[in-house]
C-alpha positions in Angstrom: 30.7 20.7 -36.5 29.2 21.5 -33.1 31.0 23.2 -30.7 29.8 20.6 -28.0 32.3 18.1 -29.5 35.4 18.2 -27.5 37.7 17.4 -30.2 36.7 20.7 -31.8 36.6 22.6 -28.6 40.0 21.6 -28.1 41.4 22.3 -31.4 39.8 26.0 -31.1 41.6 26.6 -28.0 45.0 25.8 -29.2 45.6 23.0 -26.6 48.8 21.4 -26.9 49.3 17.5 -27.4 52.9 17.3 -26.2 53.0 15.3 -23.1 49.4 13.7 -23.1 50.1 10.0 -24.1 49.3 7.3 -21.5 51.9 7.5 -19.1 54.2 4.6 -17.8 52.9 2.2 -19.5 55.0 -0.6 -21.4 52.7 -3.8 -20.8 49.5 -3.7 -22.8 47.3 -6.7 -22.4 45.0 -6.7 -26.0 41.8 -8.8 -26.0 39.7 -9.0 -28.9 35.6 -8.5 -27.8 33.4 -8.2 -30.9 30.4 -7.1 -28.7 29.5 -3.7 -27.4 32.1 -2.6 -24.9 30.6 -0.4 -22.1 32.0 3.2 -21.4 34.9 1.2 -19.3 36.6 -1.8 -20.6 36.6 -3.6 -17.1 32.6 -3.7 -17.3 32.1 -5.0 -20.3 29.1 -6.9 -20.3 30.1 -9.8 -22.5 33.1 -10.7 -20.2 32.0 -13.0 -17.5 32.9 -12.1 -13.9 35.6 -14.4 -13.3 37.2 -13.0 -16.3 37.1 -9.6 -15.2 38.6 -10.5 -12.1 41.4 -12.2 -13.8 41.9 -8.9 -16.2 41.7 -6.4 -13.1 44.5 -9.0 -11.2 46.6 -8.7 -14.3 46.5 -4.7 -14.2 47.4 -4.8 -10.8 51.4 -5.2 -12.2 52.2 -2.0 -12.5 52.9 -0.4 -15.9 50.4 -2.7 -17.8 46.9 -1.4 -19.3 44.4 -3.1 -21.0 42.7 -2.4 -24.1 39.7 -4.0 -25.7 40.4 -4.6 -29.5 37.9 -5.7 -32.6 38.7 -5.5 -36.2 35.2 -5.5 -38.4 35.0 -8.0 -40.9 36.5 -10.7 -38.8 33.4 -13.1 -37.7 34.0 -16.8 -37.2 37.6 -16.4 -36.1 38.6 -17.8 -32.6 39.1 -14.7 -30.0 42.6 -13.0 -29.7 44.5 -12.3 -26.7 47.8 -10.3 -27.1 50.4 -9.2 -25.1 52.8 -6.7 -26.4 55.9 -5.6 -23.8 58.1 -2.9 -25.2 60.1 -3.0 -21.6 63.5 -3.7 -23.4 65.5 -3.2 -26.2 64.3 -6.3 -27.9 59.8 -5.9 -27.7 57.9 -9.3 -27.7 54.7 -10.2 -28.1 52.7 -13.1 -26.9 49.9 -14.7 -28.9 46.7 -16.9 -27.9 43.7 -17.9 -29.6 40.9 -18.5 -27.2 37.6 -20.6 -27.8 35.7 -19.0 -25.1 36.5 -15.9 -22.6 37.0 -18.1 -19.9 40.1 -19.9 -21.4 42.1 -16.8 -20.0 41.2 -18.5 -16.2 43.9 -20.8 -17.1 46.8 -18.5 -18.2 49.7 -17.6 -16.7 50.8 -14.9 -18.5 54.4 -15.2 -17.4 54.7 -18.6 -18.9 53.7 -17.6 -22.6 55.8 -17.8 -25.3 57.0 -14.8 -26.8 58.4 -13.6 -30.2 59.7 -10.5 -31.7 57.2 -8.1 -31.9 55.7 -6.8 -35.3 54.2 -3.3 -35.9 50.6 -2.7 -35.2 48.5 0.0 -34.6 45.2 0.9 -32.6 43.3 3.8 -33.2 40.3 4.4 -30.5 36.8 4.2 -31.6 35.2 3.9 -28.7 32.1 5.8 -29.3 30.2 4.7 -26.1 32.9 6.6 -23.9 32.9 9.3 -26.2 31.6 10.3 -29.4 34.4 12.1 -31.0 36.2 8.7 -31.0 33.8 7.1 -32.3 33.1 9.9 -35.4 36.6 10.2 -36.2 38.3 6.9 -35.3 36.7 4.6 -37.7 38.1 7.0 -40.8 41.8 6.7 -39.3 41.5 3.1 -38.6 40.2 2.4 -42.2 42.8 4.2 -43.9 45.5 2.6 -42.0 44.3 -0.4 -42.6 44.2 0.3 -46.2 48.0 0.9 -46.0 48.2 -2.8 -44.9 49.3 -2.1 -41.3 48.1 -4.8 -38.6 45.4 -2.4 -37.2 42.9 -2.8 -35.0 39.9 -0.4 -33.4 40.6 -0.1 -29.3 38.6 1.1 -26.4 39.4 4.4 -24.5 43.2 5.8 -25.3 42.8 8.6 -22.9 41.9 11.9 -24.6 38.9 12.0 -26.5 39.5 15.8 -26.9 42.5 14.6 -29.3 40.2 12.2 -31.5 41.9 10.4 -33.8 44.1 9.0 -31.3 46.3 6.1 -32.2 48.7 4.0 -30.8 51.6 2.3 -32.5 52.9 -0.5 -30.8 55.1 -2.4 -30.2 57.5 1.1 -29.3 53.9 2.6 -27.9 54.4 5.7 -29.6 50.8 7.6 -29.1 49.1 10.3 -31.2 46.3 12.8 -31.9 44.2 14.9 -34.4 44.8 12.0 -37.0 42.8 12.5 -40.1 41.9 9.7 -42.6 44.5 12.5 -45.1 47.5 12.4 -42.6 47.7 8.5 -42.7 49.7 8.0 -45.9 52.7 10.6 -44.4 51.9 9.0 -40.7 52.1 5.2 -41.8 55.3 6.1 -44.3 57.3 7.8 -41.0 56.7 5.0 -38.9 57.8 2.2 -41.4 60.8 4.4 -41.8 61.7 4.8 -37.8 60.4 8.0 -37.5 57.9 9.7 -35.1 56.1 11.3 -38.0 54.5 14.7 -37.7 55.4 16.4 -34.5 52.3 18.5 -34.2 50.5 14.7 -34.1 52.6 13.1 -31.5 51.6 13.1 -27.9 54.4 11.0 -26.4 56.1 7.8 -25.8 53.5 5.6 -23.2 56.8 4.2 -21.5 57.4 7.8 -20.1 55.8 9.9 -17.4 54.0 12.9 -18.8 56.7 15.3 -17.9 59.3 13.1 -19.7 57.3 13.1 -22.9 56.9 16.5 -23.0 60.8 17.1 -22.7 61.3 14.8 -25.4 59.3 16.5 -27.9 60.8 19.7 -27.0 64.2 18.2 -27.7 63.2 16.8 -30.8 62.2 20.4 -32.3 65.3 21.9 -31.1 67.7 19.0 -32.6 65.1 18.6 -35.9 65.3 15.0 -34.6 62.6 12.8 -36.1 64.2 9.3 -35.6 62.0 7.1 -33.6 65.1 5.6 -31.3 67.7 8.3 -31.5 66.9 9.7 -28.0 68.0 7.6 -25.3 65.9 8.4 -22.1 68.5 9.2 -18.8 66.2 10.3 -15.8 63.5 12.4 -14.6 64.0 14.5 -11.0 61.2 16.9 -9.9 62.3 19.8 -8.9 58.4 20.9 -7.7 55.3 20.1 -7.9 54.9 21.6 -11.4 58.4 21.6 -12.4 61.0 18.8 -14.0 64.5 18.6 -15.0 64.5 15.7 -17.7 68.2 14.4 -19.5 68.6 12.7 -22.6 71.3 11.5 -24.6 71.3 11.8 -28.2 74.2 10.1 -29.8 77.8 11.2 -28.1 76.3 13.9 -26.5 73.7 14.5 -23.2 70.9 17.4 -23.3 68.9 18.3 -20.4 65.6 19.8 -20.6 63.1 21.6 -17.9 59.8 21.7 -18.8 57.0 23.3 -16.5 53.4 22.6 -16.3 51.0 25.8 -16.5 47.8 26.8 -16.8 47.1 28.7 -20.1 44.0 30.4 -18.8 41.8 29.1 -21.4 39.4 26.5 -21.0 37.5 23.5 -23.4 35.6 20.3 -22.2 37.4 17.1 -21.3 35.1 15.0 -23.2 31.7 15.6 -25.3 28.5 17.0 -23.5 31.0 17.7 -20.3 31.2 21.7 -18.9 34.2 23.5 -20.1 37.3 23.1 -17.5 40.9 24.5 -17.5 43.7 23.7 -19.6 47.2 23.0 -18.9 50.5 22.3 -20.9 54.0 21.9 -20.5 56.7 24.5 -21.5 60.4 24.7 -21.7 61.5 26.7 -19.6 
């Protein structure tokens, strides 16, 4: 592969995935759009201007994020709009079928009927944002879908250089560097309530990035794979680049101190860009 591909350069540079997930998000707005996606979701021309304005308004609510989704082979179906909330111990999902995008103008998110959320997986296949996602995401999406998972292709999840990237909902766990050959073990772990292979785990999106990294370091320390086995108690900044994070595992409390540091290495953030410095979280 061409070294200009950001995912190849990142892997060769040994860039860590710990603490690289989308941060501080626990409400996901998923809108099915089968037309081409713009590099930035809200600039997609298929969405009428008033609809884009309404989506932008909803995104003003803290901890919210929009993902455009599609599932090739779903022609003739009514457009899906799905809201997934993982903000409580009982994640909820609301689903609407739209006759046209403008139907969203009459939607009040607070009035939507909710039900218990079932597992679903979004795989970034946003080739117009970065070619690594387009090239790698499609194969991983098809492999996950073949496992009987409620899988969708999605717009930019952040971190093109970690393609293929995937988001498992409703718990909001994010993964990177997935390959089709990883999918059987990945899906089996998720169905068993485990986080899966540690080297592919980027973090829990409900947390900020220092907390994501601290959870991953604590899991390595304890050998803990259970997705719900670790409860976050709080994060305190010690400086601009260091944090103390407290967790509870069973009956015991644990403290993890992390620091963000420059590695001295470099890689492009996206395909075709000039190399930029690599940072990583380390446990201190």
